[in-house]
C-alpha positions, 0 to 999 in steps of 0.5 A: 500500500505504501508503494501504491500497488494496493488500493483500499476499497470500502473501508479496507474490506477489499483491495484493488491492484488496478484502481485507475482502470477498475471496470464496472464489473470490478466495482461490482465484484468488490462490492459483493466481496466487501458485503461478505460471503453471503452477499449478492449483487442486487437492485440497480447494480444487478440491473447494471450487470445484466445490462438492463440499465446503465452501469456505474453510480449505485453499488447495492448488495443484498445479504441475510446478515442483519445490521451490516453497514459497508462504506460506499454500498447500499445494503439490503437485507433479506431473510430468505433468498430462494435458490432460483433467485440468485445466480453467478454472472461473470464470476459475480454472485447476482440476483436472477433477472426476475428477482432483479426486476422485482428489486428494481421496481422498488427503487426506480420509476415505473417508466425506468422499470419498463425500459429494463423489461424491454432491454431484458426482452431484447437480450432474450433473458426475460422469462415471464414465468420466472417473474410471475413466480417471483411475484407469487412469493413477493409477500407484499414487497414494496414495488411488487404492485408496480412490477405486476402493472408492468407485466400485466399485458405480457400475461398470455391469458390477457395479452391476446384479448387485450391487444385485439381489443385495442386494435378494434378500438384503433380501427373504430376511431378511423371511420374512413377505414372499412370494418374487417372480418375479425378472427377470420378463416382464410384459404391459403395456397395449401391450407386454411389459416386464422387471421386476426383481421381480414379485408376480403375486397383488398386481400389484406390480412392483419396478424397481431404479434403482441410482444415479439420477443416472447416468441420462440424460434418455432413460433417465428418459423410457423408464422413465416410459413403461414405468411408465405402460404397466404401470399402465394394465394395473393393475400398480403399479410401485415404483422402488427406488434403491441407498440404498433397498436398502442403507441404508434396508432396513427402510423399504423392507421396510415399503413392500413389505409395505404395497404387498402388503397393499393389492394 
């Protein structure tokens, strides 16, 4: 230390040999080590490690040890942490993605939580079943209600019907667009397909994809085959996502009008 080769971190609980070049992962590992053998990275720090939000700034860890205080680290105490709620990433003990989202929901705005979920989707590490399991065991934890609201439309039992309802409402707000047949059976070149909306006179079918990142490879291959079969029968397929219907409604209506005009 006198020679400058070791640098004290968190009140001398851990030391670094490369303080000037310490990466965010190095800081995360130092924080977990400083918090003790039973500690794991959590909350905003875990979200940073999982790349669900920008790293840096916050250092947070969760431990079952009561009364622990570590300089430079926000310590969260938990009485029980189920095995499925923690893992190791890049050698750093960390809460699972599902548990990270639950913890994050208690310390950030709901808009930031939605962004974190979106980033998890894009990385294909979002597991709806795991999140619902964490919520079932939440026992009134702060932030649980926010997380339930954030994933409400993701639930398979409600997502489809809710997306269809919103698409119907979107079309109803545009009286210049003729009403389609909903949940129609349409003959493709080789087989019959059910489509969410169909304008027979224009040969236009709409399929509502919901949250595209939840779909498996098999789902995507099946959908591509269905679209190809319909297009061989001269039926154009327009696929719309949740955001197309709920966020970019006016843009979607313009697309539908243009497709009907050129039908």
